[in-house]
C-alpha positions in Angstrom: 0.0 0.0 -0.4 1.7 3.3 -1.5 0.2 5.8 -0.5 2.8 8.5 0.5 4.9 10.7 -2.5 7.8 10.2 0.7 8.7 8.5 2.8 9.8 5.1 3.8 8.7 1.8 2.1 8.9 -1.6 4.2 8.2 -4.5 2.9 4.9 -6.0 4.5 6.5 -9.0 6.0 2.9 -11.2 7.3 3.8 -13.8 5.7 3.3 -15.9 8.7 0.4 -13.9 9.9 -1.6 -13.0 7.5 -3.8 -16.4 7.5 -4.1 -16.6 11.0 -7.7 -16.0 12.5 -8.1 -13.8 15.4 -8.0 -15.0 18.7 -10.2 -13.3 21.8 -7.8 -13.1 24.6 -8.9 -13.0 28.3 -8.4 -9.8 30.5 -5.7 -10.2 32.8 -6.8 -11.2 36.9 -4.4 -8.9 38.2 -2.8 -4.9 36.4 -0.3 -3.5 38.0 0.5 0.1 36.8 3.3 2.6 37.6 2.6 6.0 39.4 5.2 7.4 37.6 5.1 6.7 33.8 7.6 10.0 32.6 9.7 13.2 33.8 6.4 14.3 35.3 5.7 14.3 39.3 4.2 10.7 40.3 0.5 10.2 40.7 -1.4 9.4 43.5 -3.6 6.7 44.2 -7.1 7.2 44.2 -8.0 3.9 44.4 -6.6 1.2 47.2 -5.2 -2.2 46.7 -7.4 -4.9 46.3 -10.5 -2.7 44.8 -12.1 -3.2 41.4 -12.2 -0.5 38.8 -13.9 -1.0 35.8 -12.0 0.0 32.0 -11.5 4.0 31.6 -11.9 4.9 35.4 -9.1 7.1 36.5 -7.4 5.2 39.5 -4.3 8.2 39.6 -3.6 11.5 39.3 -2.0 14.5 40.5 -1.6 18.5 40.4 2.0 18.9 39.4 2.7 20.8 36.9 4.2 17.9 34.4 1.5 15.0 35.4 -0.8 13.6 33.9 -4.3 11.1 35.5 -3.4 7.4 34.7 -6.6 5.8 33.6 -7.0 1.5 33.7 -6.9 -0.5 31.5 
C-alpha cells in the first residue's frame, strides 16, 4: 500500500500472520500500573489495593505541573 509520495517503504512481511485468525484474549486477573509514568511528578492513587475498577476509570492523579492522570486499561 503506497499512499505517500515520500517516506520509507518497508516490506509488509505478513507471511507469518496473514493466514492466521484473530483470537480473543482474556483480560488478566491483575494489572499493575506504575504511578510514575514519565519525567513529571508521580501520581497519587485514587483507589486502594484490591479495589475492583472499570476500564477507563481514573485511578491516579496529580496536581503537579508536568503530570497526567492514569486511567485503568
